[in-house]
N, C-alpha and C positions, 0 to 999 in steps of 0.2 A: 712673888714677884719675878718677872722671866730675867733670865740668864742663858747665853750660849757660853759653854764652856769646852776650850778647844783645847784638849793635848797632844803633845808632840809623842812619838812611840820609842825611838830606839833613845837610851839613856837617861828616857824620863818615864815608861811604861816598862820596858823590858830591858834587859842585857842579851844583846846578840850574839856576845863572844866570838864574833870575828866574822860570823855567818854573813853578814851583808856584804864585807870587802870581798868574800871567797863569791857571792853573788856576783857583785858587779864585774870580778875578773872572767867569770863564766862567761856572760854575757857580752863581753869585749870580745874575749878569745872565739866566741862562736860568731861573731860578725867581722872582726879583724883576721881572724885565719892565723891569730899568734898569743901568747898571752904576756898581759902586761909586763911590765917591765918595772913597775912601780904601783904600790896600791891605790885605790881611787881615795880622792881628796874629800870627805863627806861634811862634816860638822854642820849638818844644818843646811846644807845645799838641797835644794831638788834633783832627784835624778836626772832630769834634763840636764840641768849643770854639770852634775856629778860624771854624767856619759859625755858630753860635750867636750869636758876636759881631758877626760881620757882620750880621747881620740886626735884632739890637738895636741897633747905631750907627745903621743907617738906620732904625730904627721901622718894620722889614717885620715881619708874621707870621712865626714860625719854622715851615715846612712838615714834616711827618713823617721820622723820622729815614731812612727807605728812600725817602723821594723826593729828601733831600738826597745821600745816597749815590750812587742811582743818576744824578744830576746830576754828582756830583764824580767820578765813573767813569768818564765819556762824554767830561768833560772833560779827564781825565788823557790818556787813550786817543789822544784826538785830537791830543796834544802831543806824542806820542811824537817824532817827526821833529824838533820843535824843540828837545827836551830831549838827543837824540843828537847832534843838530848843533850846539848852542851848551855844552853842558853836559862834565862829564867826571869821570872816577872819580878819585879823591884821590890822592895818591900814597903806595905801599905797600898800598895796599888790595887790590890783586888777591893780592898775596904772603901777607898776612895773613890772606885768607880762605882759601886753598890750605892755608895751615898749620894753622889751627885745623879744618878740617874734616877733615885726614888723622890729628887727634891720636886715639887709641884711646879712647873712651870719653867723648869730649865730644860733646857737641850744639851746633851754632854756628847761631844764627838771627837774627831781628832784634826789637825791642821799639820800634817806632814809633807817629809820632802819626798817620802815613797811614792810609787806608784799605785793606785788601788790594790791589783791583786797581790801585790806583796806586804802591804799594810797588812791586808787580810791573812795573808799567811803568818806575819809575826803575833799578830794578834790570838789568832786560833790557835796557834801552838802551843799557848797558854791558859787557851779558854777565856779571855777576855774580851772576846768579838760580841758577845752578846749582852755585855755593859757598854756597848756604846751605839749610837745612833749613826752606824758609817755611811748610809745613802745622804746625807746631812755635811761629810767631811768634805774637809779640801786635801788634793793629794799634788805628787810632785808630778803627776801626769796634765794638772788642768793649767800647769802657769809655769814660765822659766824663776821667775824670782819668789822668793818666800813671800812677800808682802800682799802680793796679790792675791793671794791662796785666800785672806781673809774676806775680801769681799764676794769671794767665789762660796764661801762656806754660808756666810751670812745671807746670799742671794737663796741657797738652797735650804734653808730652815725657812727662810720666809715663804719661797714657793712647795716646798712640801711638808709642812709642819702649820702653815698658817702661824706663823708667827709676826705680829704686825709691829709697826713704830720702831724707834730709834732702841733696839734693844740692848744693854749694854754685852761685851764678847770681852772674854778672860781667856789668854793663851796660858799655857803649862808647859813650860821646857825648859831645858838643861844648857842653850848654848845660847852665845850673845847674840846670834842671829833672829834666836827667839824673841829676846828681850827687845832689838832694832826692829821686829818687825810689829810689834806689839806697840812699838813708840811712832813709829810710821803711821800706825792707822789707827792710832786712838784708841788701842784695845786697853784692856789692862793686863798684868803678866805677874805671873807666879812663878820664881825661877828658882831650878832644882839644882842644888850642886851635885847630881847623882852619877853625871858623865865625866867629863875628862877636863871639865871647866870647874875652876875655883870660886869660891863664896867672891872672892876680890874681882875676879874678870866679869862675873855677873854684873856685879855692883858697878863697875868700871863702865859696863856696857849702857847702864842706866836704872836697871831693877830697883827698886826700892825693898821689895821682898826675897829676898832668897831663901830657901828650905833646905835642909841636908838632904832631905828625902821625902817620901810620901806616907809615914811611917805614922805620923801627928792626924789621923781622919778629922778629930774634932776643930784643930787647929786650925787645918786648911780650908774645912766648911766655913769657919767664921772669917778667914780671909775671901773668901769667894762670895760670902753674903755681906761683905763690906763694899766691895763692888756693886751690887745689886741697890744698896742705899746710897 
């Protein structure tokens, strides 16, 4: 039976070891002409919101989005080596992605606040990109608010992979925003307490399933299979 599985990236699939914050700071500095006084506020926000917030807090006029996206892409590409050296793929991620990729009828991609270019940088740093159908994913360059990304991913799956009908969508993510996105869009959610948010925080946001990480591949697949049924 078909299923669309959409994985968050930061703190769900990888640990970026602070490289993301450095990327936002570099992009802001390139556009504003001075370094930010405070780090970016991320926690599941889209890149559009993250950068808008930085400009507002520093009282800098917000540039056109295309200019911001280009600066983010350059900053992300420049930090590929830092990410590969300092970061890591999280426990069980490679096996989980391989297993989802191999399931007949499943589409396994990403739903992330990162722009496409930086999502690809982060995944390719740990050789995860071949295990995901990135063209049908949804990215922080596609919408301002995270819940809007679900419809974008679904439309891409229908159009590019010829998947028809009301196929179930399941999000896998580590923040309350991932949980809220699933609840607002009628998607399933497998929450993972592998980031800064605890099991209690994710449950309080509405997650009925919270895993400590993705190391139990068989258990994760049973959970995903249940959404199909």
